[in-house]
C-alpha positions in Angstrom: -0.2 -43.3 -36.5 -3.5 -45.1 -35.8 -3.1 -45.0 -32.0 -2.2 -41.4 -31.9 -4.6 -38.5 -31.1 -4.4 -34.8 -31.7 -3.6 -34.5 -28.0 -0.7 -36.8 -28.1 0.5 -35.3 -31.4 0.6 -31.7 -29.9 1.7 -32.6 -26.4 4.4 -35.1 -27.3 5.5 -34.7 -30.9 5.1 -30.9 -31.5 6.4 -30.1 -28.0 9.5 -32.2 -28.6 10.1 -30.5 -31.9 9.8 -27.1 -30.4 12.3 -28.1 -27.6 14.7 -29.6 -30.1 14.6 -26.5 -32.4 13.9 -23.4 -30.3 14.9 -21.3 -33.3 11.6 -22.3 -35.0 9.6 -20.5 -32.3 11.8 -17.5 -32.5 11.3 -17.3 -36.3 7.5 -17.7 -36.0 7.2 -15.2 -33.1 3.4 -15.5 -32.8 0.6 -17.5 -31.2 -1.0 -20.2 -33.4 -4.1 -21.9 -32.1 -5.4 -25.2 -33.3 -9.1 -26.0 -32.7 -9.5 -29.7 -33.2 -13.1 -30.7 -33.3 -14.8 -34.1 -32.8 -17.5 -35.8 -30.9 -15.0 -37.8 -28.8 -12.3 -37.1 -26.3 -9.9 -36.6 -29.3 -11.1 -33.0 -29.6 -9.5 -29.9 -28.0 -7.6 -26.7 -28.4 -3.9 -26.3 -28.3 -1.8 -23.2 -28.9 1.8 -22.9 -29.9 3.2 -19.9 -28.0 5.9 -17.5 -28.8 9.5 -17.9 -27.7 10.3 -20.1 -26.0 8.1 -22.3 -28.0 5.6 -24.3 -25.9 2.4 -26.2 -26.5 -0.4 -25.5 -24.1 -3.9 -26.9 -24.0 -6.7 -24.3 -24.3 -7.0 -20.9 -25.8 -4.9 -17.9 -25.0 -7.4 -15.5 -26.6 -4.6 -13.8 -28.5 -3.9 -16.2 -31.4 -2.6 -14.5 -34.6 -4.0 -17.5 -36.5 -6.5 -20.1 -35.7 -6.6 -23.5 -37.5 -9.8 -25.5 -37.3 -10.1 -29.1 -38.4 -11.9 -32.3 -37.4 -9.8 -34.7 -35.4 -9.7 -37.5 -38.0 -8.9 -35.1 -40.8 -6.1 -33.5 -38.7 -4.5 -36.9 -38.1 -4.8 -37.8 -41.8 -3.1 -34.5 -42.7 -0.2 -34.9 -40.2 0.3 -38.6 -41.2 0.4 -37.7 -44.9 -2.8 -39.5 -45.8 -4.5 -36.2 -46.7 -3.1 -33.3 -48.7 -3.3 -30.1 -46.6 -4.1 -27.9 -49.7 -6.9 -30.2 -50.7 -8.2 -30.3 -47.1 -8.2 -26.4 -47.2 -9.8 -26.2 -50.6 -12.6 -28.7 -49.6 -13.3 -26.9 -46.3 -12.0 -29.6 -44.1 -9.2 -27.4 -42.9 -10.2 -23.8 -42.0 -7.8 -21.0 -41.2 -8.8 -17.7 -39.6 -6.3 -14.8 -39.2 -2.9 -14.3 -40.7 -1.9 -17.3 -42.8 1.5 -15.8 -43.7 4.7 -17.1 -42.3 6.9 -14.3 -41.0 
């Protein structure tokens, strides 16, 4: 996944998964916001909205849970190069709000 960015990951891969499995959004029934930080254009905010599941750039201001992570660490997590639990425990992955899955 070296040529991928958080932007392409959210706007292509996650968007397609939500389209392919709309029952996932229905089960989650919440807004999750991802704040991806970096000093490059790879940073940004994306939110996964309630049913029907969509990916939108920016913040809704009504996220139930906000996940913050540096761009490189995020890509390492989603590619399997970094363990998400270890990233959380070491402070590389921060979660604010309700961490529980419905």
